[in-house]
N, C-alpha and C positions, 0 to 999 in steps of 0.2 A: 504493500500500500504506500503510494507516494505522499509527499507532504501536502499536496493540494487536496487529495482525498481525505487525509487526516483532518485538515482544516474544515472540510465540509461536514465530517462526522461530528466535530466539536460544535460547529454552528447549529447543526440540526438538533443535536442533543440539548443545547441551551434553549433553542426555540421550543422544543417539546416540553422541557421543564417549565419554561415560562408560560406556555400556552396549552398546557396539557388538558385542562378542563375548565369549563366556562366559569365555574365558581371561584377558581383561584387566579384566573388570568389577570383580571382587573387589579387585584391586589399586588400581583407580581410586577406588572409593567407600569411605570410611571410615565404618563403622557405629558409632553411639554406644554408650557404655558401659552405657546403660540396657537394652541387649538382650543375650541370652545368646550364647555361641558356638554355632556350627552343630553339631547332633547328627548325626553320620554314621551312626548306627544307624537313623535314620528312612528311610522309603520315599522314594527319589529319583526315582521314575518318575512321581509325581503330586504336585501341590501341595495336594491335599485334606488337611485336618487343622486343627489349632489353631495359630494364629500369634500372636506377640507383636510389637507395632509401637510405634514412636516417631514422632510426627507434630508438625510445627511449622508454624504459620500466622503469616505476617507481613503486616500490612495497613497501607496508607497511606490516609488519608481526606483529601479536599480538596473545597472547594466550587468549582463552575465558573460560578456566578452569584451575585449579591448584593454588597452594599457592603462587608461585613466579610470578612476573610480567615479561613477556618476550615481548620485543619490538625490531623490526628490520627494516632496510631499505636496499633495493636492487636497484641499478641503473645499467641499461644495455643500451649500445649504439651499434647499428649495422649499418655498412656502406656496401652496397651490390649492386651487379649488377645481374639482373635476367631476364629470358625470360618470356614474357606473350604471350600465344598462345590461339587460339580459343578453347573453351572446348565444349564437347558434349551437355552441358546444356546451351550453349549460354551465358556463363559468362566468362569474361576476368579477371582472378585473378592473383595477384602478389604473387610469391613464396618467402617466407621468407627463408633466408639461414643460420639459426642456427639449430642445430640438433633437439632440442625438437619441435620447430615450424615447421620444415621441415616435420617431420613425422605426426605432429598433423594435418596439413592441408589435409592429405589424409584420416583421420579418422573423421573429423568434417564436418559440413554441411555449406551450403551457402543459402542465400536468395537474390533475385534480388531487387534492388532499382531503382528509377526513373533514376538516373544518376550514378549508381554503383552497389554495392553489400554489403551484410553483411556476415562476417565470424563468424560462431557461435560455441562457446564452449559449448558442450552439457552435459558434466559431466558424472557421474555415471560410472566411470571406474571400481570400485571395490565395488559397492553398492550405495544405495541412498544418502549417506552422504559424498561421496568422488568424486574426479574428479573436473576439472575446469568447471565453468559455466560463461557465459558472451558473448559478441560479439564485433566485430570491424566493424563499419560502414565506408565503403570506397566510396569516391565520385570522379568520373572523372571530374575534373574541365574543361578538354578538353581531346582529345585523345592523348595529349602530356604531361599532368600533372595529378597527383592524390594526394588525401589527405585521410588519415585514422585516426580515433580516436575511442578508445574503452576501454573496461574494462573487467577484468577477476578476478574471485574469486575462490580460491582453499583452501578447508579445508583439514586437515589431523591430525593425532595423532602422537606426538613426545614425547617419554619417558613418556607416560601416560597422557600427557596434550593435550587438543584440541587446535590446532593452525589454524589460517586463514591467508592467503595471499590475499591482495587486490591490484590489479595491474592496473595501467593506461598505455595504449599503444597508441602511436602517431607515425605516419610515413608520410613522404613526398616522392614523387617519380617523376622523370622526364624521359621521353622517350628519348633514345639516339641512337636508330637504328630501322629501319623497319624490319631488318632480325630477324628470330627466330633461328639463329644458329650463335654462336660467330665466328666460323671459316669462315663463308661466308660474314660477314658484311664488307661493304665498309666505315662504319662510325667509326670504331675502329680497332686497331691492337691487335689481341689476339695471345698469344704464351703460350705453356706449355711444360715442360720437366720433366719427372719423371724417376729417376734411382734408382735401388735397387741392392742388392748383386747378383741378377740373371741377371742383365743387364738393358737395357733401357725398360721401361714399355710403354704400349700403351698411345698415347696422350689422354689427358682429354678433352672431349667435354661437357662443363657444361650447366646445366639449370640455375645454379646460382653460384656465388662466393662472398666472402665477409670477412670482419673483424668484430670482436665482442669483446667488453670489458665489464666486469662485476665487480662491487664492492659490497660487502656484509658486513654489520656491525650489530651485535646482542647485545642488552643490556639485562641483567638479573638484576632485582631490581636496575635499573639505573646505573649499571656498565657494561662496554664493556667486554663481555665474548667471543666473536668470531668475527674475521675479516678476510676477504679473498678478493683477487684480482686476477681474471683470465683473460687471453687473448686467443682468438681463431682465427684460420685461417681455413676457410672452403670452399670447392668446392664440388658440387654434380651434377651428370648427371641425365638423365631421368630414369635411372634404380637404382637410389639412390647409385651409386658407386661414389667414390671420396675420400675425406678425411675431417676430422674435428680434428685438432690437437690443443692442448692447454697446457699452463703452468699456474700454480697458486701458490701463496704464501700466507701464513696466518696460522690460527689455533686458538686454544683455549688459551686465555691469561692466563699466569701463569701455564700452563700445558705443551704445546708443540707448537713449530713453525714448520710448514711443507712446503715442496715443492712437488707439484703434477705435474706429466706429464701424459697426457692421450689423449683419443680421439679414432679415428678409421681411418683405411685406407683400402679401397676396402673390406669393411665389416668385417675386422679383428680388434678386440678390443685391445687397448693399455691402460694400467693402472699401475701407480706407485705412491704410496703415502708414502713419506719418511720424517722422522724427519730430521731437517736441519743438525744435527750432525752425521747422519748415512751414512758414506761414501759408505759402501757396497751397501746399498739400492739406494743411489743417482746414483751410477754407473750402475745400472741395465738398465736404459734408460737415455740417454742424448738428450735433444731436444732444438734446437735453432730455434726460430721464428724471421723472419725479415720482417717488413713492409717497403718496399722500396718506395712505393707511395700509398697514401690513401686520395685523395682529389677530387675535382670536375672534374679533368681531367682523372681520372681512378684509378685502383687498381693494384698494383704490389707487389708480396710477394714471399718469399722463406722460406723453412723449411728443416732442416736436423735432422733426428732422427737416433741415434745409440744405439744399444742394446749390452749388455755384451756378447752375443753369436756370435757377429760378423755381425749380420744382420744390414742393414742400409736402409734409405729411404731419397732421395734427391729430393726436389720438387722446381720447379720454375714456377710461373704462372704470367702472365701479361695481362691486358686488358686496353689499353690506347685509349681514345677518340680522334679522329682527330679534329683539330681546325676547327671552322666554324664561320660564321657571325650570331650572334643571332638576333632575332626580337628586334627592339627597344622597350624598356620598357616592355618586355614580362613577367617579373616577378615582376613588380612594383605593 
């Protein structure tokens, strides 16, 4: 049994201990303050509805060949609201609302568990030694709460050196509405407004929306050689339309500091990578991201993108949960 399989066994054992039986799950797992209390007025017979989730990715990067020692850490935090609907395979799955994971969930597989499901990273994207492998085991603690814990391993080659990323993924989620449409929900108020140079755009009807924050630091021979911090705002509908806009700052130490503006809107790609002193490049795209609210009561955000050719995009999106009386000790 190799070390990766041993790691899976340990993760699965911990998950089963924490989520073994519905009476003990809620006491074992402490949900973060970014999520609301359980709303006992919601339908407890089915998990279908709108959920709020809080997801953490912790990644270690290292080289397994080459003369230099390369070590890295990546920390990612996503706070999201997403629809869970009944699938044709009778699996209720939570949609992740970050671009790589959003598309990944359509190409990877699932397995049913006694009280949940496993999301499987199958790998082999460009050959037998590439692509991500691993799984996330997801347990419904009830039809109002879920918990996921998993692992992903991604090998690749960078500048002639074999690199491997080993990632731990953990998420918590609370059901916030029985509706499977943000616009129709009586449990929250959802609004969206999108304007561009051609006028008012159609309203966005999301399958998910969220905020995402990532920090990367790379060491080469014990010296910090790269550091980056990026922030994303994303919304996607059932047809993968919407937006994922981000700003990032960082670069290679001693070589260049950069500002990145990028993402996509309505399947159109946006990308600008500029040295911090290059005014002409910096003026190509100007992006302002504002997180107006991002807590257990909801998510509200705005974004303004201007390009040097006069085009612009102005987005305002808000989904705020209505107050309710929670179950006494529902998350203790």
